[in-house]
N, C-alpha and C positions, 0 to 999 in steps of 0.2 A: 224479594228475587229469590229464587231457589238457589240454594248454595250449590257450587259444582261437583260432581261425585268424585272428581279426581283433579288434584292441581298439576298445571303444567311439570313442576319439580319431580309430582310424583309419576306423572307417565315417563317422563325422561330417564327415571331410576327402574322403572320396570323395562321399557324398552333396551337400557343398557344391560338388566341382567339378564332378558334374553337372549342378544346378540353375541354379548359378550362370554355367554357359558357356551353358546354352539362355539365359537372361534376358539375357545378353550379346550372344548372336548376333542375337537381334532388335533389342536394343538399337542394335547396329552398324547395322543395315538403316534403323531408326528415324532413327537420326544422320545418316546418309548423304542421305537422303528431305529431312529438314528442313534440313541444311545446305546442300544445293544450292538449294532453295524459298528460304533466307536472301540467300545470295548472290546468286543469281538477282535476288530483288527489290533487293537494294542496288546492284546495277549499275540498275537500273530507276532506282530512286530518285534515285542520284547523277547521272543524265543527265536526269531530270525536276527534277533541284534546279538543277544548272547552267544547264539551258535557262531556267527560269523566275527565276532570279537575273540573267541575261544579258536577258531580256527585262525584266524589273522598270527596268535600268539605261539600256536605249534608250528604253524607253516614258516614264520619269522625264525623260531627256535630252531629247528631243521636246516632251515637257509642257512643261518650264521654255521651252523656244525659243516653243513655240505661245503661252503666256502673254505673255512679250514682244510677239510680232508682234500680238497681241489689242490689248494697251494702244499700240502703236506705230501701229496704223490706225486709232485712237479718237483720238489726239492731234492738236491743229489745226495746230501745226506742220509736222506730216510732210502732214497731207490738205490743206494751203492752201500748202505750198513752191512748188508752181508759178507763185503769183502773188505771191511773196514777193522780196525784195530778195536782192543775193550776201551780204551781212552775216547776214542769216539764215539762208541755205544754210551759211556755214560754221559756225554754230551746231549746226545738225542733224546736218552729217558729224560734229562734234566729239563729240556725244550718240551718234553712233553708234561712233565709235571708242572712246568710255568704255567700251561694251558688249561690243566685241571683245575690248579689251586686260585686261578685268577677268574674261574667262571664256576658259579655254586651249580648250574646246570648240566654238567659236564662230568660224568663219573670216571671214566678210563678215555685214555689217549694211548694208542699203542701202534705198532707193526709185527707182523709176523711173517716169514719167509720162507722160500721152498726149504731151505737146508735145517726147517724146524728152528730157527733162531728167533726168539721170542722179546720185546723190547718195548715195556710199557712203563707206566709212570711210578706208581707206586705198589703196586699189585703184586704181592710173592708169588711167583711162578710155581706152580708143584711141581714134584719131579716126573720126568715123565712126558710131558703137557708138549702135545705136539699142534701146535699152531693151525697145520697144514691140513688137518682135519676136522677141524673146528667150522661150524656154519657159517659165519661169518666171512671167512677165507674161501671155503668153497663158493659161497653166492659169489662173492667180489670176482673170485676168478671164470665163474661160467659165464657172468655179464659183462666182463670186461670189453671193450675200452668204457662201459658205462658203469655210473656210481650206482650203488645198494645205498637206497634210503629209508632209514626206520624199520630195520631187519629184527624182529623179534627173537631172542634165544634166551636160554637159561645160563646163568653164571656155573662153571665147574666144579667151583668149590662150595660154596654157598647156595645154589640153585635159586638165585635171584632172577626175575625178569627183567631183562637189560633191552634195550633199542639203540643197535648201532648203524653209523652211517661208515659205509666203507668204499674203495676204491684198490683195484689192482693196479699194480705197476711194473717196469720191467728193468733190473741193473743193467746199466749200460755197460758196465766192465765185464760180466761176464754171461748176461743174457738170462739170469734168473728173475725168477716173477717171486714179488712180494705182494702184501697189502698193508693198507694201512686204515684205521679205523678210531672213529670216537665212539664212545657209549653215553648214553643216558639213561638212569635209573628208572624204572616204573615209578617210582614217587615223584619224579621230575615232571613226567606228564602228566601225572594227576594232579599234580599242584596247578598246572596251567589249566586243565578243564575245571578245578574248583576256586579260582582264584579273584573270581570276578563274581559277586552275589547279586541275585535278583530278589522282586520283592516276593517271588512265587517260593513258599516250603517245600514243595513238592519236587523242584526243579534237581536234575541231575542229567549227566551227560555220561555217553560211553562212544568206544572207537572201533570199527571194524575193519578188517583189512579188504581189499579189493573184492575177496572171493565171498564177503558176508561173515567170516569168522572173528567172533569179538576176542580182541585183543588188548584192551583197556575196558574195565568196570570199575563200579564202586563196590561190587562184590565179587571177591576175589574167584569165587566157585565157577563162575560165568566166564572166566577166560577162557580161552582156548574152544569155545562151542560156538554152534551155528548160531546166527540172528536170530531162528527160530525160536532160541530158547530163552529169547527175551522179549517175545513177541507171539500172543498166542496164534495169532494170524498169519501167512505168509502174505508178507507187503510186498508190491510190486515198487520196485523203485527205479523207474526208467530215465530219469535225467540226473544231472551232477549235480542237484541238490532243489529243495523242495518241501512243501509240507505232508504230513500224512496222518493219520489216527487209526488206533488200531486198541486192543482192549488187552489189557496184562493184569493178571491177578485178580480179576474181577473189576479194575479199573479203567475207565475210558480215560486214554492218553492221546495226547499232542503234542506231535514232535516236529522239528525242524531238521532236515539232514543237509551236508552238504560234503564236498569233495576235497579234502587236503591236498593243493597240488604239488608241494614235494614230495608226499612219500605216496599219493595215490587213497591215501585210508578215507573212512568213512566217517562221519561226526556226527552223531544224533543227541541233540539238546530236547529234555522230554517234560512236560508238566501234566500235572492232572486235569483233566479237562473241567471237570467241576469245579476247581480251584479257580479255571479262568472266566469260568461263569456265574460264580455266587458273587461276585463283587458288583455284576449287573444287575440282579434282581434287588440289591440293597439301594443303589443308586436308581434306580427305575422308582420304587417305592419311593426313596426320598426325594426326587423331582416332582412324583406326585403329588407328595403333602406341600412341597414349596410352591409349585405351581397354583393349588387349590387357594392357598391362603394369599397370593398374590393377585389371584383373579377376583376374590371377594375386597382386595384393597383399591382393585383398578375400578370397578363398579361402584365405590362410594367416592372416590375422587372424578370420574367421568362425569358425575352429575352436578358436579360446580364447578366444572371447567371454565362456562362462561363467566364466572366471577373472575378469572385470571385474565381476562382478554388483553387487560393493559397492558399486562409482563409479556405478552408475548413478543412483540416488537421488540423488545431489549433482549430476550434471549435469542430472537434470529439474530439481531445483529451479533450477538456474541460470538455463535455460532458460524455465522460469515468471516467476521473477523479472525475465527482460530482456523477456518479452512482456506483463506488466504495466506497467513503464516505459515502452514504446514504445506501450502502447493498443493491441495487437493484437487485433481483433476474433475473430480465428481464432485459437484454441489449440491447434488440432492434434487429437490423441488424449489421452483423459485418462488421468492416469497416477496410480496409486495409490500412495502411499506406504508403505512396510513400516511394520508395529507394533512399532517400536521407538526407540530413542532418536534414530537419523537423521530415523526419520518425524518424530517429535514436534518437534524442533528444525525442520525444514523446514516442516512446518505452522504453527507460529509466525511462522516469517520472512517466510511467505507473507501472513499475516494481517496482520503490522506493514507490509509494503509497500503492501498493498491499503489500509490505514486512512490511513497518510501520504499516498499519490497522492492519497486522495478529499481530505483536508484541504486538501492544496495546488491542486487544481483548483479547489475552493472559493474559493479566497483569489484564486486567478489570474481566476477568473470576476467575482468581485465588483470586482477592481481595474479591469478592463476596462470593466465599467458603468458604474464611476465615471470615468473617462477619458475614455469617450465621451460623456458627458451634459456634463464640462466643456468636450470640443470644439465640442458643437452650442452651449450657452450662448455660448462666444467666437464661433463664429461668427455667431450672431444680434445679439451686441453689435456684433460690426466691421461687419456689414451697414446696422445702424442709424447707427452714427457715420459712414460713408461718405455716406448720405442726407443726415444731418444739415450736414454738411460742404460739401454742394455746393447743396442745395435750400431756397429759402424754406420756412418752416413757417406760415405764412398761406395763401400762394397754391399750393404744390408746385412752382412754376418755379424753373429758376436762382437763386441768390442772387448777390449781388455778387461775391463771390471766386470764384465759377465763371465768371460773365461776364468778369471782368477776364482769368483764364486761357484762354477762348475766344478773344477777343479778340485776348488777346498772340499766340496760334496762327495766328488768320487776318491778321493783320499781317503776322507774319514770312513766312508764305507768300504772301501778298501781293507782299512785297518781294523775295524770293527769284523767281517764277516772273514778277515783272513783272504782277500782276494787279491789279484791282480789289476793291473791296467799299465798302459804305457802312452807316451805323450812321442808326436813328432813336430819338430821345431824345424822350419825350412824358409829361404828366401829367394829372392829373384836375383840370379847371378848377372854381376853388371849394370844392375836398376838404373843407376845415376846416369851411365852412359846414355840410355834410353832418356831419361830425362833432358839430358843436356843436347842430344840429337834432334830429339822430336816433339821438346817439349813437355810440361808438366803435363796438358790435359792428356796428351797422348798417353803419358805414363799413366793415369788415373783408370784410363779408357783399357789398358792390358791390364790393371789389378783388376777391373772387374771383367774381364774376361777371363783372366787366369781363374778368379772364385769359380766363376760356371762352371770351369771346365775340372777343379779339383772338387766342387762338390757331385759330379756325375760319378766319381769313381771312388768316393766315401759310402761305407755302410750306415744304416739306420741309424744305429747308435752312436756313430762318432759325434762327436761334438768339436766344431770347425769353428776358428774365428781370427780375427786381423788382431794380432801381438802388437804390432806398432809399424808405422812407414811401411817397407815392402818384406816384414814380418810377418809369418803365420803359426799359428799352433793347432795341431789336432790333439784332442784328447781321445784315448781309446780304451773304452771300458772294457772288461772281462779280456782283455789282450794281452797277451806274454810278447816276449821280445819278437821271436821267431816271427811270428804272427805279425806285429809289427812294421817289423822287416819286410815282408810281403806286402803289405801295404805300402810301405814307403817306396819301392822298389816299382811296384805298378803306378803310382803316381808320376815317379820321375820319368818314366818312359811315356807315360801319357803325356808329358808337357812338353818332352823333347819332340815327339812326333807330331805336334801340332804346329799350325802355321795361324800366326795371330794377325791380326786383321791388319795391323797398321805398321807393323814392324818384321812382320815374318815369322822367324822361330826364336825360342830362348829355353834357356836352362835354368834349374832351382837345384841349389842345394840341400839337404836333409840331415839332421841329426836326431837319431832315435836313443829314448831310454826307456827303462821299464822300472819301476817303483820296485823299492827293496825292503824287506821287514825293517821296521824301526829306524827309518829314515824319512825326514821332513818331504814334503812337497817342494821345498825349496831346491833341495839336493837333488830330487828328480829332473827340477828344471835346469838346475846348473848342468849337471850332467848332457842334457839334451843338447844345450847351449854349447857346450865345449865339444860335443859331436860337429856339430854344424860350422862351427870355428876351423875344426881340423878338416872338414870336408871341403871346406874352401882353401884351406892351405893347401891340400893335396890334388888342386885342378878344378874345383867346381864341378857341378853337374853329378856328383855323385851321392850315396847315402853311407853315411858313419854312424856307429854306436858302440857303445861299453858295455858288456854284459854285468860289470860292478861297478860301483861306486868308486 
């Protein structure tokens, strides 16, 4: 018998080479296209992320500074400094100095006034210096009441570039104007541009203002030039952010630009386009070599695949169980296990795994429900305890514990900032008679109605609570004795004119006191209590006070 020209194994090998060769040819083409697109997208994404990261840092920097400027512009000592003494000027410059020393990104904190008074942290004001003629002062006055953020100007002594955030204000005493400002040096913003490194050596960033003028650049010679000086061609930027390509100094550039919200600046992040494309070429060549090696390896393996048919059911069992454990919703193609001992074992293992996973899933779900229910119950209990700890159960206003806490905070604040506050202590006249004549339930209703009436006459900042029994306390922040007496008289008349639901009319007696320097809150309360007692002694339905302890 003539020997066959080719064996089945040889035929399988040749067919495998042919079809796998075709498959891998198209696979290589597809891989090249996908890899190019992936690397190009990666370069775009890295440049964009870098730009947005810098944008966020600069925006956050100026946002923090803007917040401080807004606070200073509304602070009384800053607004009234032109009318204050030298001692108060020193106090204000000391505050400015504290801000400068606690933040490495702040260069100067200062305020200039219409009378050319200049208060600054540590900078020595030169002779003849007139703040009212400086760019930061003029811009702030021109744009008032709006804030000016990120205004570039040169230091009058050292000629260094500074970026200021400033806002104008009006002196409430004499109506004169002034400007408070916080400076950041050029180096601070430059550090923010360079603080996050990238894998590209050609990376750099620069900033232009809203008119396209370069205000921050790694090359100082380009500062204050138009954007055309850093781009060979005019680039039209129609959106607040996006990608652009241009040529500069013989190199093609890829740039992403965005707008810094707080300042209105445009931030450009740039890399050489070739540096972004070069890794793509190396990766494509490397993948071609790897894929060619893999293709040859698979050809040899495919020709002997039938010798491993016995192991395939076990492999499928492993994959199937792993999918069950991971709860994959897509199981891939369905595999029919063979009708033999291996198939029987595989089906039993799959069934046991499914049953056990279902049981565990039910247990976990039940445990989660119980934990969630306990958590909700605990939250409700904590909320109820918090309300009970600070509120009077009858009237719903602050109880004595919360009043003590609020009064202590107000007293500490008044001592620290040399401010004033007053307290009003009052109670219901002849309240025992109401309880005796109408009963305690009506007495409770009267107290609830009285609390609602008093709340209508209070200011938003006033702190109101039940001191005990029919006694109530009002803490009046930023209120002197005269203002507190006006409020007390208002409440007295309001209660006297009101007709209560169950008893008709009633009156209250009030004692008023203002905190004095170097006295404790106990003294303030004692004086208010003495005044209340005096009001009772003098016939009730009246307001009594003592100007000093």
